[in-house]
Backbone bond lengths (Angstrom), bond angles and torsions (degrees), N, CA, C in turn:
res aa  C-N    CA-C-N  psi(-1)  N-CA   C-N-CA  omega(-1)  CA-C   N-CA-C  phi
1 X - - - 1.437 - - 1.534 109.18 -
2 X 1.312 116.23 140.01 1.456 121.49 179.32 1.522 110.20 -69.68
3 X 1.329 116.75 145.31 1.458 120.72 177.21 1.524 111.46 -96.03
4 X 1.330 115.70 16.28 1.459 120.58 179.15 1.526 109.79 -147.62
5 X 1.330 114.53 164.25 1.469 121.60 175.51 1.521 107.74 -116.98
6 X 1.329 117.60 135.88 1.460 118.91 173.43 1.539 108.71 -76.12
7 X 1.313 115.78 124.48 1.465 122.04 -177.63 1.523 108.78 -124.90
8 X 1.309 115.51 127.17 1.463 119.68 175.84 1.521 108.48 -83.55
9 X 1.315 116.22 134.62 1.468 122.11 176.14 1.526 106.82 -102.67
10 X 1.317 116.05 123.25 1.456 120.96 179.99 1.526 110.15 -73.63
11 X 1.326 116.27 118.74 1.469 120.91 178.24 1.525 109.95 -66.29
12 X 1.313 116.97 -38.95 1.466 120.87 -179.57 1.531 110.78 -60.21
13 X 1.326 116.89 -49.98 1.467 120.39 -179.62 1.535 110.98 -68.34
14 X 1.323 117.28 -33.77 1.471 121.42 -179.28 1.513 112.79 -66.79
15 X 1.320 116.38 -21.52 1.464 120.29 -177.00 1.537 113.12 -94.60
16 X 1.322 118.07 -1.48 1.467 119.77 175.13 1.525 107.36 -64.32
17 X 1.329 117.03 137.02 1.462 120.31 -171.96 1.535 113.28 -94.27
18 X 1.345 113.07 140.45 1.455 122.81 -178.64 1.523 110.09 -139.20
19 X 1.312 115.00 152.38 1.461 120.37 168.81 1.522 107.37 -80.02
20 X 1.312 116.89 150.43 1.450 120.49 177.76 1.521 109.16 -69.30
21 X 1.323 116.04 136.04 1.458 121.33 -179.58 1.526 110.32 -62.68
22 X 1.312 115.56 139.04 1.455 121.04 179.17 1.508 111.42 121.03
23 X 1.322 117.09 -151.72 1.463 120.65 -174.42 1.534 114.72 -52.73
24 X 1.347 117.79 -38.31 1.468 119.78 -179.40 1.529 110.75 -56.98
25 X 1.311 116.29 -49.60 1.464 120.50 -178.10 1.530 110.99 -73.79
26 X 1.319 116.63 -38.67 1.470 120.38 -179.11 1.521 110.58 -61.89
27 X 1.341 116.29 -45.70 1.466 120.37 -176.99 1.523 112.24 -75.94
28 X 1.323 117.30 -41.15 1.455 120.41 -175.98 1.531 112.23 -76.03
29 X 1.318 116.81 -36.26 1.461 121.12 -173.13 1.522 114.49 -117.45
30 X 1.330 117.35 -8.64 1.457 118.88 -175.73 1.514 111.59 63.49
31 X 1.295 116.98 36.44 1.466 123.11 -171.21 1.526 113.24 -64.39
32 X 1.299 118.17 -44.14 1.470 122.90 -178.77 1.529 112.53 61.81
33 X 1.311 117.51 29.78 1.461 121.18 175.33 1.516 114.01 65.77
34 X 1.316 117.02 44.94 1.468 120.78 -177.54 1.528 113.19 -61.15
35 X 1.322 117.48 -26.11 1.472 118.76 179.07 1.520 111.10 -64.41
36 X 1.330 117.14 -21.67 1.465 121.40 179.09 1.524 112.62 -85.38
37 X 1.316 117.14 -14.59 1.465 121.03 -179.12 1.517 110.46 -83.46
38 X 1.322 116.55 155.62 1.466 118.17 178.29 1.521 110.58 -66.06
39 X 1.330 117.46 146.99 1.460 119.74 175.00 1.523 109.56 -60.10
40 X 1.303 116.80 154.50 1.463 120.27 -178.08 1.522 111.43 -60.64
41 X 1.319 117.46 -23.26 1.463 120.73 179.66 1.529 112.50 -80.65
42 X 1.337 117.32 -10.03 1.462 121.44 -177.52 1.523 110.71 -77.23
43 X 1.311 116.05 136.21 1.464 120.63 179.31 1.522 111.73 -86.68
44 X 1.304 117.30 -19.79 1.453 120.58 -176.60 1.505 112.25 -111.90
45 X 1.316 114.24 -146.05 1.449 120.48 -179.32 1.506 112.11 -87.77
46 X 1.326 116.18 -151.16 1.460 120.71 -175.68 1.526 110.53 -64.82
47 X 1.289 114.65 154.97 1.466 121.03 177.82 1.527 108.15 -111.64
48 X 1.330 115.55 59.95 1.461 121.93 -178.03 1.526 108.20 -92.80
49 X 1.320 115.40 107.97 1.458 121.28 -178.85 1.526 110.53 -84.48
50 X 1.333 115.43 136.66 1.467 121.53 174.16 1.527 107.97 -130.29
51 X 1.322 115.37 147.04 1.461 119.98 176.61 1.530 108.23 -73.02
52 X 1.330 117.99 163.62 1.469 119.44 177.57 1.532 113.21 -56.33
53 X 1.338 117.42 -41.05 1.474 119.96 178.20 1.527 111.23 -64.54
54 X 1.337 116.48 -41.25 1.465 119.92 178.00 1.521 110.67 -64.20
55 X 1.320 117.04 -38.53 1.472 120.98 -179.94 1.527 110.49 -59.86
56 X 1.320 116.39 -43.58 1.473 120.27 178.72 1.520 110.23 -63.31
57 X 1.334 117.01 -47.30 1.466 122.20 -179.90 1.535 111.58 -61.34
58 X 1.324 116.97 -46.08 1.469 120.55 -178.33 1.521 111.61 -67.09
59 X 1.315 116.69 -33.94 1.461 119.18 177.51 1.533 110.48 -68.63
60 X 1.329 116.20 -42.74 1.471 120.15 178.93 1.526 111.71 -63.34
61 X 1.332 117.01 -46.44 1.466 120.94 -174.42 1.517 113.99 -80.54
62 X 1.337 116.78 -36.84 1.466 120.02 -171.10 1.529 114.15 -124.02
63 X 1.328 116.95 -1.87 1.473 122.01 -179.90 1.530 113.38 62.56
64 X 1.328 117.73 23.28 1.464 119.67 176.78 1.525 109.07 -83.49
65 X 1.309 115.19 154.81 1.460 121.21 -179.20 1.519 109.50 -113.66
66 X 1.331 113.93 159.53 1.456 119.94 178.12 1.530 109.65 -129.88
67 X 1.308 115.00 161.22 1.461 120.76 175.63 1.523 108.97 -81.04
68 X 1.305 116.38 171.18 1.472 119.40 177.15 1.521 111.73 -65.90
69 X 1.342 116.70 -21.28 1.463 120.72 178.08 1.516 112.89 -87.90
70 X 1.336 117.77 0.52 1.451 121.26 175.93 1.512 115.92 91.25
71 X 1.335 118.54 25.79 1.457 121.24 178.57 1.516 110.20 -107.75
72 X 1.334 115.64 142.68 1.462 119.82 176.16 1.523 110.00 -64.57
73 X 1.316 115.44 143.50 1.462 121.05 177.45 1.525 107.64 -103.37
74 X 1.335 117.68 122.71 1.466 119.64 178.57 1.527 110.72 -70.64
75 X 1.324 115.18 165.61 1.464 119.32 176.52 1.526 109.16 -62.41
76 X 1.311 115.58 152.84 1.469 121.05 -177.87 1.529 110.31 -55.09
77 X 1.332 115.36 131.63 1.464 121.41 178.72 1.519 114.43 80.81
78 X 1.334 117.50 3.08 1.469 121.58 -178.32 1.525 109.02 -119.83
79 X 1.308 116.37 143.35 1.469 120.05 177.62 1.523 111.81 -106.22
80 X 1.327 116.99 5.32 1.461 120.56 -177.71 1.522 111.30 -93.57
81 X 1.307 115.38 155.54 1.455 121.49 174.31 1.529 108.85 -56.89
82 X 1.329 118.01 139.06 1.470 119.90 -179.63 1.530 113.74 -63.38
83 X 1.333 118.07 -12.86 1.463 120.63 -179.85 1.518 113.50 -100.04
84 X 1.308 117.25 -0.62 1.464 120.32 179.64 1.524 108.66 -80.04
85 X 1.340 115.54 119.74 1.461 120.74 -176.09 1.521 113.55 -81.98
86 X 1.322 114.57 178.00 1.472 120.96 -179.00 1.518 112.75 -63.86
87 X 1.327 116.86 -26.48 1.468 120.30 177.17 1.528 110.91 -92.92
88 X 1.308 116.97 13.95 1.461 125.89 176.80 1.523 114.30 74.99
89 X 1.303 117.61 -2.01 1.459 119.27 179.14 1.524 110.07 -86.31
90 X 1.316 115.23 152.27 1.455 121.44 178.08 1.530 109.17 -72.17
91 X 1.324 116.54 127.58 1.459 121.16 -179.41 1.529 113.46 -73.83
92 X 1.322 117.58 -12.42 1.473 119.51 178.46 1.530 111.69 -121.28
93 X 1.350 116.34 17.93 1.467 121.66 -175.81 1.527 112.95 -55.03
94 X 1.307 118.20 -46.12 1.465 121.31 -175.68 1.526 111.91 -104.18
95 X 1.328 116.46 33.55 1.459 120.58 179.13 1.527 109.67 -119.56
96 X 1.319 116.68 162.65 1.477 118.95 176.34 1.530 112.49 -72.64
97 X 1.336 117.32 -3.52 1.467 121.20 -178.47 1.521 113.30 -88.61
98 X 1.321 117.89 -4.81 1.461 121.16 -179.02 1.534 108.98 -64.40
99 X 1.334 117.79 125.02 1.473 120.71 -176.35 1.530 112.62 -65.50
100 X 1.322 114.78 151.18 1.464 119.67 179.30 1.520 111.25 -59.63
101 X 1.324 117.54 -32.57 1.466 120.36 178.03 1.508 112.33 -58.95
102 X 1.334 116.86 -34.42 1.468 121.85 178.09 1.527 110.79 -80.75
103 X 1.306 115.76 -41.17 1.462 120.21 -176.79 1.524 111.32 -61.32
104 X 1.319 116.86 -45.50 1.462 119.75 -175.87 1.528 112.60 -91.66
105 X 1.323 117.18 -0.37 1.458 122.28 -171.79 1.522 116.83 -48.32
106 X 1.329 121.21 -38.47 1.471 116.89 179.41 1.526 112.13 -63.71
107 X 1.324 116.47 -20.50 1.455 120.99 -174.34 1.520 112.10 -108.85
108 X 1.312 115.20 156.05 1.462 122.42 174.32 1.521 107.71 -146.48
109 X 1.306 115.54 158.94 1.457 120.98 172.42 1.519 107.88 -99.87
110 X 1.330 116.54 131.67 1.455 118.08 176.06 1.533 108.89 -87.69
111 X 1.316 116.74 -178.55 1.467 120.41 -175.00 1.525 112.93 -65.04
112 X 1.325 117.60 -14.43 1.467 121.66 177.87 1.525 112.40 -97.87
113 X 1.333 116.71 14.17 1.468 121.67 -176.55 1.523 111.81 57.38
114 X 1.317 115.09 40.67 1.455 121.41 173.96 1.521 107.65 -107.66
115 X 1.328 116.10 131.43 1.456 121.08 178.28 1.523 108.79 -79.28
116 X 1.324 115.34 124.58 1.462 123.17 -179.81 1.526 108.83 -131.66
117 X 1.313 117.09 175.27 1.465 121.70 172.30 1.527 107.52 -85.30
118 X 1.325 116.23 135.87 1.473 119.75 176.75 1.522 109.14 -59.82
119 X 1.294 115.33 138.10 1.466 122.10 -175.25 1.526 112.69 -54.65
120 X 1.317 118.51 -40.72 1.469 119.96 -176.98 1.528 112.39 -63.43
121 X 1.333 117.72 -25.89 1.467 120.07 179.80 1.526 112.38 -68.15
122 X 1.310 116.86 -26.43 1.461 120.51 178.69 1.533 110.49 -63.80
123 X 1.321 116.59 -24.73 1.464 121.68 -176.35 1.525 113.71 -101.42
124 X 1.312 118.08 2.01 1.472 121.21 179.19 1.528 110.08 -86.17
125 X 1.337 116.81 156.78 1.471 119.97 -179.02 1.526 114.39 -60.76
126 X 1.329 117.72 -23.68 1.463 119.56 -179.53 1.530 112.25 -69.49
127 X 1.320 117.44 -16.94 1.465 121.43 174.35 1.514 106.92 -72.32
128 X 1.343 116.30 110.02 1.461 120.10 -171.52 1.525 108.95 -152.99
129 X 1.317 116.84 126.74 1.466 121.11 -178.39 1.530 113.91 -64.34
130 X 1.337 117.52 -13.87 1.469 119.45 176.39 1.531 111.46 -87.67
131 X 1.328 116.27 -2.24 1.461 120.68 -177.90 1.511 113.78 -85.15
132 X 1.320 114.88 -160.26 1.463 123.11 -179.98 1.524 109.21 -102.07
133 X 1.333 117.33 155.95 1.461 118.54 173.56 1.535 109.78 -59.32
134 X 1.321 116.24 149.06 1.468 121.63 -176.92 1.523 112.56 -51.64
135 X 1.333 117.28 -37.88 1.461 118.44 -177.92 1.531 112.23 -66.64
136 X 1.332 117.41 -17.89 1.467 120.84 174.60 1.524 111.19 -97.63
137 X 1.316 117.38 -42.14 1.469 121.23 -178.66 1.529 111.26 -64.35
138 X 1.329 116.73 -33.30 1.466 121.20 -177.46 1.528 111.33 -114.63
139 X 1.316 116.08 38.28 1.466 121.54 -178.39 1.523 112.35 -54.53
140 X 1.338 117.61 -44.39 1.468 120.31 -178.30 1.527 111.50 -59.68
141 X 1.327 116.14 -35.34 1.466 120.16 177.38 1.529 110.06 -64.18
142 X 1.316 116.49 -44.39 1.466 120.32 -179.45 1.522 111.78 -66.06
143 X 1.332 117.08 -36.33 1.465 119.96 177.13 1.526 109.66 -63.16
144 X 1.327 117.36 -41.38 1.466 121.06 177.82 1.537 110.33 -64.65
145 X 1.305 116.49 -38.18 1.464 121.16 -176.95 1.528 112.08 -75.23
146 X 1.333 117.35 -45.43 1.465 121.12 -171.95 1.527 115.36 -116.62
147 X 1.311 118.07 -12.30 1.458 120.50 -173.40 1.520 110.45 90.64
148 X 1.313 115.90 161.36 1.467 122.16 -174.97 1.531 112.32 -64.97
149 X 1.331 117.22 -44.50 1.468 120.51 -175.78 1.534 111.48 -61.79
150 X 1.334 116.20 -46.74 1.469 118.75 -179.50 1.524 111.67 -71.65
151 X 1.323 117.32 -32.38 1.466 120.06 176.63 1.525 109.42 -64.35
152 X 1.325 117.60 -41.68 1.463 120.66 176.50 1.527 111.04 -61.89
153 X 1.331 116.57 -40.19 1.467 121.24 177.19 1.531 110.20 -61.16
154 X 1.322 116.40 -42.83 1.466 121.03 178.86 1.522 110.55 -62.70
155 X 1.335 116.64 -45.49 1.471 120.81 179.05 1.520 110.83 -56.95
156 X 1.335 116.00 -50.45 1.465 120.04 -178.73 1.525 110.78 -60.06
157 X 1.313 116.13 -42.71 1.457 121.76 -179.34 1.531 111.25 -62.88
158 X 1.326 116.80 -48.41 1.458 120.43 -178.22 1.526 111.91 -72.35
159 X 1.340 117.11 -37.01 1.474 119.98 176.10 1.528 111.56 -61.03
160 X 1.335 116.18 -30.74 1.466 120.93 -179.89 1.538 111.75 -84.25
161 X 1.337 116.67 3.42 1.458 120.42 177.90 1.524 114.61 89.75
162 X 1.333 117.08 10.82 1.460 121.29 -178.02 1.521 113.74 -65.88
163 X 1.324 114.63 161.54 1.461 122.15 178.68 1.522 111.10 -91.53
164 X 1.330 115.46 -154.56 1.464 120.78 -179.91 1.528 109.67 -53.34
165 X 1.334 115.18 147.28 1.453 120.81 -178.48 1.521 108.36 -137.00
166 X 1.336 116.74 137.02 1.462 120.85 176.76 1.518 108.93 -95.63
167 X 1.350 114.65 127.82 1.456 122.06 178.62 1.520 109.17 -123.91
168 X 1.319 115.69 167.63 1.463 121.59 178.72 1.522 110.15 -95.14
169 X 1.342 115.58 127.66 1.454 120.93 175.30 1.534 107.41 -111.03
170 X 1.316 116.42 127.05 1.449 122.19 177.09 1.532 109.46 -53.78
171 X 1.327 117.11 138.76 1.470 121.02 -178.47 1.526 113.09 -56.60
172 X 1.323 117.79 -38.58 1.471 119.59 -179.92 1.526 110.75 -64.07
173 X 1.317 116.98 -44.59 1.467 120.59 178.26 1.532 109.35 -63.38
174 X 1.324 116.44 -43.21 1.464 120.78 178.17 1.530 110.30 -58.20
175 X 1.325 116.02 -47.71 1.466 119.75 -179.90 1.528 111.48 -63.26
176 X 1.332 117.32 -40.72 1.474 120.31 178.19 1.527 110.93 -62.30
177 X 1.335 116.63 -43.49 1.470 120.18 -178.75 1.531 110.73 -67.47
178 X 1.316 116.98 -45.80 1.462 118.52 -178.66 1.521 111.28 -69.06
179 X 1.323 118.13 -34.47 1.465 120.56 175.74 1.527 110.56 -63.86
180 X 1.310 116.18 -38.49 1.471 120.92 176.17 1.523 109.84 -60.62
181 X 1.317 116.86 -46.42 1.460 120.49 -179.03 1.526 110.99 -62.10
182 X 1.331 116.48 -43.21 1.462 120.26 178.88 1.524 109.83 -63.67
183 X 1.330 118.06 -42.52 1.465 121.92 179.37 1.518 111.43 -62.48
184 X 1.322 116.80 -30.50 1.465 120.96 177.94 1.523 111.94 -82.14
185 X 1.333 116.26 0.56 1.457 120.09 178.09 1.515 113.73 86.88
186 X 1.329 116.23 15.67 1.454 120.61 179.17 1.510 108.58 -117.19
187 X 1.281 116.03 160.71 1.459 119.71 174.40 1.514 107.95 -113.46
188 X 1.310 115.56 88.15 1.456 124.99 175.51 1.523 115.31 70.41
189 X 1.306 119.91 2.71 1.466 119.57 177.31 1.519 110.15 -158.48
190 X 1.330 115.48 169.85 1.476 118.51 176.66 1.491 111.74 -137.92
């Protein structure tokens, strides 16, 4: 059995432009980390998915709790992610503790196993034609999804004007991403 899944990366979706998350987007757009907030259609708090291993680690380190479906539970009376700070930035953004649900969040797999940008990101303030293509703005996400070597291959391919490209996604990462989609009530896409 293969230890990876072949995943097509959509060149069209990869070239949609975004501001880099953090101070650039906060200052230029007043974003306040909207990607961390629940979608307007959500009845509850944030929909931050964590794997079972991440849930154990986050509970040990930060005392946060998760639902049985693998979502972080906000503090009582709050609808924000427990890691969203007073300045709206994620307190674990640049740490190894950031959940895979957050890391890969700009991306989703559609029913054809093609990596695309999640639809809700198209409507966030970070979507900006003065920004960088998604494959550059969300490089860390792609490294988590495909590894550094394949991410570099994707960059070179897209920088050279190439179209869709098939890369190898580790089975564990694939399972984590698809489990996240199922937990969100979607089947591999949104």
